[in-house]
Structure formats: structure tokens, C-alpha cells
C-alpha positions as CSV (number, residue, x, y, z in Angstrom):
1,M,18.7,-2.3,26.8
2,S,18.1,-5.8,28.0
3,M,14.4,-5.5,27.2
4,I,15.3,-4.5,23.6
5,S,17.8,-7.4,23.3
6,E,15.1,-9.8,24.5
7,F,12.6,-8.2,22.2
8,L,14.9,-8.7,19.2
9,S,16.0,-12.2,20.2
10,Y,12.9,-13.7,18.6
11,P,13.2,-14.4,14.8
12,F,9.6,-13.5,14.1
13,I,10.1,-10.1,15.8
14,R,13.2,-9.4,13.7
15,R,11.3,-10.3,10.5
16,A,8.4,-8.1,11.5
17,L,10.8,-5.2,12.3
18,L,12.5,-5.6,8.9
19,A,9.1,-5.7,7.1
20,S,8.0,-2.6,9.1
21,V,11.0,-0.6,7.9
22,M,10.8,-1.7,4.3
23,V,7.1,-1.2,4.0
24,G,7.4,2.1,6.0
25,I,9.7,3.4,3.3
26,L,8.0,1.9,0.2
27,C,4.3,2.6,0.9
28,P,4.6,6.4,1.7
29,F,7.1,6.8,-1.2
30,V,4.4,5.5,-3.6
31,G,1.6,7.1,-1.5
32,N,2.9,10.6,-2.3
33,F,1.7,10.1,-5.9
34,V,-1.6,8.7,-4.6
35,V,-2.1,11.8,-2.4
36,L,-0.9,14.3,-5.0
37,R,-3.1,12.8,-7.8
38,R,-6.1,12.3,-5.4
39,M,-6.2,8.6,-6.1
40,S,-7.2,7.4,-2.6
41,F,-10.3,5.8,-3.9
42,F,-8.4,3.9,-6.6
43,A,-5.9,2.6,-4.0
44,D,-8.7,1.5,-1.7
45,A,-10.4,-0.2,-4.6
46,I,-7.3,-2.1,-5.5
47,S,-6.7,-3.3,-2.0
48,H,-10.3,-4.6,-1.7
49,S,-10.1,-6.0,-5.2
50,A,-7.2,-8.2,-4.1
51,F,-9.8,-10.0,-2.0
52,A,-11.0,-11.7,-5.2
53,G,-7.5,-12.8,-5.9
54,I,-7.0,-14.2,-2.4
55,A,-10.3,-16.0,-2.6
56,A,-9.4,-17.4,-6.1
57,G,-6.0,-18.5,-4.8
58,A,-7.5,-20.2,-1.8
59,I,-10.0,-22.3,-3.9
60,L,-7.5,-23.1,-6.6
61,G,-4.8,-24.1,-4.2
62,I,-2.2,-21.6,-5.4
63,D,0.0,-19.1,-3.5
64,L,-2.2,-16.3,-2.2
65,S,0.5,-13.7,-2.8
66,V,0.7,-14.6,-6.4
67,S,-3.1,-14.7,-7.0
68,S,-3.7,-11.4,-5.2
69,V,-1.0,-9.6,-7.2
70,V,-2.3,-11.0,-10.5
71,V,-5.9,-10.0,-9.8
72,A,-4.9,-6.6,-8.4
73,I,-2.9,-5.9,-11.6
74,L,-5.8,-7.0,-13.8
75,I,-8.2,-4.8,-11.9
76,A,-5.8,-1.8,-12.1
77,L,-5.4,-2.3,-15.9
78,L,-9.2,-2.7,-16.3
79,I,-9.8,0.6,-14.5
80,A,-7.2,2.4,-16.6
81,F,-8.6,1.0,-19.8
82,L,-12.3,1.7,-19.0
83,S,-11.5,5.2,-17.8
84,E,-9.8,5.8,-21.1
85,K,-12.4,4.2,-23.4
86,T,-15.7,5.3,-21.8
87,S,-17.3,8.7,-21.0
88,L,-17.9,7.6,-17.4
89,S,-16.1,9.4,-14.6
90,H,-13.0,7.8,-13.1
91,D,-14.7,7.3,-9.8
92,T,-17.6,5.6,-11.5
93,V,-15.4,3.1,-13.3
94,I,-13.5,2.4,-10.1
95,G,-16.8,1.8,-8.2
96,V,-17.9,-0.7,-10.9
97,A,-14.6,-2.6,-10.9
98,F,-14.4,-2.5,-7.1
99,S,-18.0,-3.8,-6.6
100,G,-17.4,-6.6,-9.1
101,A,-14.2,-7.8,-7.5
102,I,-15.6,-7.8,-4.0
103,A,-18.8,-9.6,-5.1
104,T,-16.6,-12.3,-6.9
105,G,-14.4,-12.7,-3.8
106,M,-17.4,-13.1,-1.5
107,L,-19.0,-15.7,-3.9
108,I,-15.7,-17.7,-3.9
109,I,-15.2,-17.4,-0.2
110,G,-18.7,-18.7,0.4
111,A,-17.7,-21.9,-1.5
112,L,-14.7,-22.6,0.8
113,K,-15.0,-25.0,3.6
114,G,-13.1,-24.8,6.9
115,Y,-10.8,-22.2,8.5
116,R,-7.8,-20.9,6.6
117,A,-5.2,-19.2,8.7
118,D,-3.3,-17.8,5.7
119,L,-6.5,-16.3,4.4
120,F,-7.2,-14.7,7.7
121,A,-3.7,-13.1,7.7
122,F,-4.3,-11.5,4.3
123,L,-7.7,-10.2,5.3
124,F,-6.8,-8.7,8.6
125,G,-3.0,-8.6,8.6
126,D,-0.5,-10.3,10.8
127,I,3.0,-8.8,10.6
128,L,4.3,-11.3,13.2
129,A,3.5,-14.1,10.7
130,I,5.8,-12.6,8.0
131,T,8.1,-15.3,6.5
132,N,11.5,-15.0,5.0
133,S,9.9,-15.4,1.5
134,D,7.6,-12.5,2.3
135,L,10.6,-10.4,3.3
136,L,12.4,-11.2,0.1
137,L,9.4,-10.3,-2.0
138,I,8.9,-7.0,-0.1
139,F,12.7,-6.3,-0.5
140,V,12.7,-6.9,-4.3
141,V,9.5,-4.9,-4.9
142,S,10.9,-2.1,-2.7
143,I,14.2,-1.8,-4.6
144,L,12.5,-2.1,-8.1
145,T,9.7,0.4,-7.2
146,V,11.9,3.1,-5.7
147,A,14.4,2.7,-8.5
148,I,11.7,3.1,-11.2
149,L,10.1,6.1,-9.4
150,L,13.5,7.8,-8.9
151,I,14.7,7.2,-12.5
152,F,11.4,8.5,-14.0
153,L,10.6,11.0,-11.2
154,K,10.5,14.0,-13.6
155,P,7.9,12.6,-16.0
156,F,5.8,11.1,-13.1
157,L,5.7,14.5,-11.4
158,Q,4.9,16.3,-14.7
159,I,1.9,14.1,-15.5
160,T,0.8,14.4,-11.8
161,F,0.7,18.2,-11.9
162,N,-0.2,18.9,-15.6
163,S,-0.8,15.9,-17.9
164,D,-1.7,18.2,-20.8
165,L,1.6,20.1,-20.7
166,A,3.5,16.8,-20.2
167,R,1.8,15.5,-23.4
168,V,2.8,18.6,-25.3
169,E,6.4,18.2,-24.1
170,G,6.4,14.7,-25.7
171,I,6.0,12.6,-22.6
172,N,4.1,9.3,-23.1
173,V,1.4,10.1,-20.5
174,R,-0.5,6.9,-21.2
175,F,2.5,4.7,-20.6
176,F,3.5,6.4,-17.3
177,E,-0.1,6.4,-16.0
178,Y,-0.5,2.7,-16.7
179,L,2.9,2.1,-15.1
180,L,1.9,4.1,-12.0
181,F,-1.3,2.1,-11.7
182,L,0.7,-1.2,-11.9
183,I,3.1,0.0,-9.2
184,I,0.3,1.0,-6.8
185,A,-1.4,-2.4,-7.4
186,I,1.8,-4.4,-6.7
187,V,2.8,-2.3,-3.7
188,I,-0.6,-2.7,-2.1
189,T,-0.7,-6.4,-2.6
190,V,2.8,-7.1,-1.2
191,S,1.9,-5.0,1.9
192,L,-1.4,-6.8,2.7
193,K,0.1,-9.1,5.3
194,I,1.2,-6.1,7.3
195,V,-2.2,-4.6,8.2
196,G,-4.7,-6.5,6.0
197,I,-7.0,-5.6,3.2
198,I,-9.1,-3.1,5.1
199,L,-6.3,-0.9,6.4
200,V,-3.5,-1.3,3.8
201,T,-4.2,1.9,2.0
202,S,-3.6,3.8,5.2
203,L,0.1,2.8,4.8
204,L,0.2,4.8,1.6
205,I,-2.0,7.7,2.4
206,V,-1.5,8.7,6.0
207,P,2.3,9.2,6.1
208,A,2.2,11.0,2.8
209,A,-0.6,13.3,4.0
210,S,1.4,13.9,7.2
211,A,4.5,14.8,5.2
212,K,2.4,17.1,2.9
213,N,1.4,19.1,6.0
214,L,5.1,20.0,6.7
215,A,7.0,19.6,3.4
216,S,8.4,22.7,1.8
217,S,9.7,20.9,-1.4
218,M,9.2,17.6,-3.3
219,K,12.4,16.2,-1.9
220,H,11.3,17.1,1.6
221,L,7.9,15.4,0.9
222,F,9.5,12.1,-0.1
223,V,12.0,12.0,2.8
224,L,9.5,13.0,5.4
225,S,6.7,10.6,4.3
226,S,9.1,7.6,4.4
227,L,10.5,8.8,7.8
228,F,6.9,8.9,9.2
229,G,6.2,5.5,7.7
230,V,9.2,3.9,9.4
231,I,8.5,5.6,12.7
232,S,4.9,4.4,12.5
233,G,5.9,0.9,11.7
234,I,8.5,0.4,14.4
235,T,6.6,2.3,17.1
236,G,3.3,0.5,16.2
237,L,5.0,-2.9,16.2
238,A,6.7,-2.3,19.6
239,L,3.5,-1.0,21.2
240,S,1.5,-4.0,19.8
241,V,3.9,-6.5,21.4
242,Y,4.1,-4.6,24.7
243,L,0.3,-4.0,24.9
244,N,-0.6,-7.3,23.4
245,T,-2.8,-5.7,20.7
246,S,-3.2,-6.3,17.0
247,S,-0.1,-5.0,15.2
248,G,-1.8,-3.7,12.0
249,P,-4.4,-1.4,13.7
250,T,-1.7,-0.2,16.2
251,I,0.6,0.8,13.4
252,V,-2.2,2.7,11.7
253,L,-3.2,4.5,14.8
254,V,0.4,5.6,15.5
255,S,0.5,6.9,11.9
256,I,-2.8,8.8,12.4
257,G,-1.4,10.2,15.7
258,I,1.6,11.6,13.7
259,F,-0.8,13.0,11.2
260,F,-2.7,15.0,13.8
261,L,0.6,16.2,15.3
262,T,1.6,17.5,11.9
263,M,-1.8,19.2,11.6
264,L,-1.1,21.0,14.9
265,K,2.4,22.0,13.8
266,R,1.0,23.4,10.6
267,A,-1.8,25.3,12.4
268,R,0.8,27.0,14.6
269,A,3.1,27.9,11.8
């Protein structure tokens, strides 16, 4: 108990713990739609596209969180628009947008001089560097996102499982698809500081995939995925502090460990 008290006596640990819990609930909640709709490549493309926003923010001297969110939203809307207006496959459109954003980011980063600690935190993640402003942003996004998804859960699920039937029933499929793209883009960018650009999509996909292995209903899926996300976040953070390892990769590895445990459980069922 004294070890836990000492562990929680540091403000940066408390902030990291709160961030782990909030992102642990938020990301898998949204990640369920990513997994069910097979949008993993889209989510990965958005996370890497945020690299261009971070680079632009660094060279323009504006807040990196703002610039990354703006660019991620623009890329998400561009992908949605091009997928709708061209005969190219969705994956092809994503690949084009993804490549363009990465190339732009690399070009801008190449023009920067000197070391930027804040840039490094976005690229590779540093949950222990989370600020009160970051916590507030994650909290607001979490509340709004979960509220929107719960209020419109039925149409979101209908377009996920059968968009043609949803359209026949009068649901504005285009509106809800664009809204889902925006939500995914925003959630990914506000979570970048937790594990970084390279691993952030794992926060959405792995807990949701773990829950899908065990869930017997949609309600069960949403509850389990967020539970796995919170467990991964708290356990990974504690292990990273105790073992003196990077927090982001440790959180992801714990999450992957849970995934394999659920696979074993499912195989034995």
C-alpha cells in the first residue's frame, strides 16, 4: 500500500493514470466501429497523416495538438470525398492520401533545425509528459465522443452492418459515415501523446479485437473493449514505471497479451 501511495504522490503519475483511464475507455469504444467496419488501414493512415500536421505546427510555431487535429480531419474528409467521387477502391484512396501526408511531413521536418522535445513526444509518445491541458482536452473529447456514439448508436450500427438497408430505411448514410470519419480522426490525434504516431491505432484496434473474441452481444462488446483498454493502460503504465521502460510500447504489449489470452479462452470454449 505504501508503494502505491508513493507511486501516486507524483503529480505527473496521477496525470498519466487519468489519461490512461480516459483513453482506455475512449479509444476501444471508437475502435469497435473500426474493427467491425474493417477500417484498420484508415485509422493507421489518419494517425500517420497527423505527422504532417505536427510538422506544420512545428514550423509555423502553433500548438501541435491543434495542427495535428486540423490536418487529420482534412485528410479524413479528403479520403471520404475521394472514395465517394472516384471509382478507385477505398484502400487505394487511403494509400494515396496517406503517402502524400507522410511525404509532406517529412519534407517539412527536414526544414526544421534543432531538437524539439514536444515533437518527439508526439512521434513516439510520452504519457508521463501529459499536462493538465492535455487531460482537459482528452476529457472533453471523451465525453462528446461517447455521448454522440451512444445517442446515434442505432444508425451507426445499421450503416456498419448493412448500409444499403440503412439507406432504404431513411438513414442519412453519408452524414453518419462522414461523422464517424471525423470522430476517428479526432480521437486518434488527441491520443497521440499516449503511445505516439506509430502505435496509436493499437489503442483502438487491439482492445476491440480482444473484446470481439469474447463478446456475446453488442453491449458486451462495448463494455469489454473499454475494460480491456483501461486494464492495459493502468497495467502498462505501472509496469513501465517499475521496469523503467517506455510507457507507450509497454501499454501496447500488455494489450496484445490480453488479446492472446482472449484467443486462448475462445479456442477452449
